[in-house]
C-alpha positions as CSV (number, residue, x, y, z in Angstrom):
1,M,37.1,4.6,21.3
2,E,39.5,6.9,19.4
3,A,36.6,8.9,17.9
4,R,35.2,9.5,21.3
5,E,38.5,10.7,22.6
6,E,38.8,13.2,19.7
7,V,35.4,14.7,20.5
8,R,36.1,15.3,24.1
9,G,36.5,19.1,24.6
10,G,35.0,19.7,21.2
11,G,31.4,20.2,20.1
12,I,29.0,18.4,17.8
13,L,25.5,19.4,17.0
14,L,23.1,16.5,16.6
15,S,19.7,17.2,15.3
16,N,16.8,14.9,14.7
17,Q,13.0,15.3,14.3
18,T,12.0,13.1,17.3
19,V,13.5,10.9,19.9
20,A,12.0,8.0,18.0
21,D,14.4,8.8,15.1
22,L,17.2,7.6,17.2
23,V,15.8,4.0,17.2
24,T,17.0,1.9,14.4
25,P,16.4,-1.8,13.7
26,E,19.9,-2.5,15.0
27,K,20.2,-0.2,18.0
28,D,18.4,2.4,20.1
29,Y,20.8,5.4,20.2
30,G,18.6,7.5,22.5
31,P,20.2,6.4,25.8
32,T,23.7,6.9,24.4
33,L,23.0,10.5,23.3
34,E,21.1,11.3,26.4
35,T,24.2,10.3,28.4
36,C,26.9,11.9,26.1
37,C,25.2,15.1,25.1
38,R,25.4,18.1,27.5
39,F,22.5,20.2,26.1
40,H,19.1,18.7,25.2
41,W,16.4,20.8,23.6
42,H,13.1,19.0,23.0
43,F,10.5,20.9,21.0
44,N,8.0,18.2,20.8
45,V,7.8,14.9,22.8
46,T,5.2,12.9,21.0
47,R,5.5,9.2,21.7
48,G,3.7,8.0,24.8
49,E,6.8,6.1,26.2
50,D,9.0,9.2,25.5
51,Q,6.5,11.4,27.4
52,E,6.5,9.0,30.4
53,H,10.3,8.9,30.3
54,F,10.5,12.7,30.2
55,A,8.1,13.1,33.1
56,A,10.2,10.6,35.2
57,L,13.4,12.4,34.1
58,S,12.1,15.7,35.6
59,G,12.3,14.1,39.1
60,Y,10.2,14.9,42.2
61,A,9.9,17.9,44.5
62,E,9.2,17.6,48.2
63,V,6.0,19.3,49.4
64,L,4.6,19.9,52.8
65,E,0.9,19.2,53.0
66,K,-1.0,20.9,55.8
67,T,-4.4,19.8,57.0
68,R,-6.5,21.9,59.3
69,T,-9.6,20.4,60.8
70,K,-12.3,22.7,62.1
71,T,-15.4,22.1,64.0
72,F,-18.6,24.2,64.3
73,D,-19.7,24.3,67.9
74,W,-22.6,26.5,69.1
75,G,-22.3,28.8,66.1
76,V,-18.5,29.3,66.4
77,W,-15.8,27.8,64.3
78,A,-13.0,26.3,66.4
79,T,-9.8,24.8,65.1
80,T,-9.4,21.4,66.6
81,S,-6.2,20.1,64.9
82,I,-3.5,21.0,62.4
83,S,-1.3,18.2,60.9
84,E,1.6,18.3,58.5
85,K,2.8,15.6,56.2
86,K,5.7,15.5,53.8
87,G,5.0,14.2,50.3
88,Q,6.4,14.2,46.8
89,V,5.0,15.5,43.5
90,E,6.4,15.2,40.0
91,R,8.2,18.4,38.9
92,I,6.8,18.1,35.4
93,P,3.8,15.7,35.5
94,L,2.8,13.7,32.4
95,N,-0.1,16.1,31.6
96,E,2.3,19.0,31.6
97,V,4.6,17.2,29.2
98,K,1.6,16.7,26.9
99,R,0.6,20.3,27.2
100,V,4.1,21.7,26.4
101,S,4.5,19.3,23.5
102,S,1.2,20.5,22.0
103,D,2.2,24.2,22.0
104,P,4.6,25.2,19.2
105,R,6.0,28.1,21.3
106,L,7.0,25.9,24.2
107,S,9.9,23.5,24.5
108,F,12.0,21.6,27.1
109,F,15.6,22.5,27.8
110,I,18.1,20.4,29.8
111,N,21.7,21.3,30.6
112,D,23.5,18.4,32.3
113,I,26.2,20.5,33.9
114,D,25.7,23.6,36.1
115,E,28.1,26.2,34.9
116,D,28.0,30.1,35.0
117,W,24.5,31.2,34.4
118,Y,23.2,27.7,33.6
119,Q,22.1,26.6,37.1
120,Y,19.3,24.1,36.4
121,G,20.5,21.1,38.4
122,A,20.1,19.0,35.2
123,F,16.3,19.2,35.5
124,P,14.2,20.0,32.4
125,Q,13.1,23.6,32.2
126,I,10.1,24.8,30.1
127,I,11.1,27.5,27.7
128,E,8.8,29.8,25.7
129,S,10.2,31.2,22.5
130,D,9.0,32.6,19.2
131,F,10.1,31.0,15.9
132,H,13.6,32.0,15.0
133,I,12.8,32.4,11.3
134,T,9.9,33.8,9.3
135,R,7.4,31.5,7.5
136,A,8.8,32.5,4.1
137,E,12.4,31.6,5.2
138,Y,11.1,28.3,6.5
139,E,9.5,27.5,3.2
140,R,12.6,28.5,1.3
141,R,14.8,26.2,3.4
142,K,12.2,23.4,3.1
143,A,12.4,23.6,-0.7
144,M,16.2,23.2,-0.7
145,R,17.7,19.9,-1.8
146,W,19.2,17.5,0.8
147,P,22.9,18.2,1.3
148,E,25.6,16.0,-0.2
149,A,28.5,14.9,1.9
150,D,31.3,17.4,2.2
151,E,34.6,17.0,4.0
152,G,34.0,16.7,7.7
153,M,30.2,16.2,7.3
154,N,28.2,13.2,8.2
155,V,25.0,13.0,6.1
156,T,22.4,10.7,7.3
157,R,19.8,8.9,5.3
158,M,16.5,7.5,6.4
159,H,16.2,3.8,6.1
160,A,13.9,2.8,3.2
161,P,10.6,1.5,4.5
162,P,10.0,-2.2,4.0
163,P,7.9,-3.1,1.0
164,P,4.2,-3.5,1.7
165,P,3.0,-7.1,2.0
166,S,1.6,-8.6,-1.1
167,P,-2.2,-8.6,-1.2
168,E,-3.9,-11.9,-0.3
169,P,-5.6,-13.6,-3.3
170,P,-9.3,-13.0,-3.5
171,L,-11.7,-15.6,-2.1
172,P,-14.0,-17.4,-4.5
173,P,-17.6,-16.2,-4.3
174,V,-20.0,-17.9,-2.0
175,E,-23.3,-19.3,-3.4
176,T,-26.3,-20.4,-1.5
177,I,-28.3,-23.3,-3.0
178,G,-32.0,-23.2,-2.6
179,R,-34.1,-20.7,-0.6
180,P,-34.2,-20.5,3.1
181,R,-37.4,-21.6,4.8
182,K,-39.3,-19.1,6.9
183,N,-37.7,-18.3,10.3
184,E,-34.6,-20.2,9.3
185,A,-31.2,-18.7,8.8
186,P,-29.7,-19.1,5.2
187,S,-27.6,-22.2,4.7
188,R,-23.8,-21.8,4.5
189,R,-23.4,-24.6,2.0
190,T,-21.4,-23.7,-1.0
191,T,-20.8,-25.2,-4.4
192,K,-17.4,-26.2,-5.7
């Protein structure tokens, strides 16, 4: 609790490759960070359940559907009725989440609090942007070693994957004794 109180009014930048990285064998940290972090910037939503969650997170918009019924009577079009019906549509449907996630220049931005020029109502916004560094700079950074812990730095490590299961022992060969008769399936008898 004390650590949380110290952070209030301050800022911490949390970065991870995917939302799935926040799930450990002990706990799923995704909901906690979703609640406690003010800005969320998603560059790629890949897991199916995350995509569905993100589509639901975008909320719904009210639409007014108008239906106009016309009849053709003696060579003339005549309007017979107009009806209106309120409905709801997803702001960002699942197919749009998939499309944005597949485009490297598109991302989702969420700001939980409306303030100054951030007036998004906490709804996800689709943002188009170019890469912030050149390919050469990316390769240079990628080749750098993983940072060691310095004062005030929390360095995370990936959990080691579990060892692969040991292979099953090979089965003894199967021998068929005798020849099968015509139009008869081979025998499944084996020798020991």
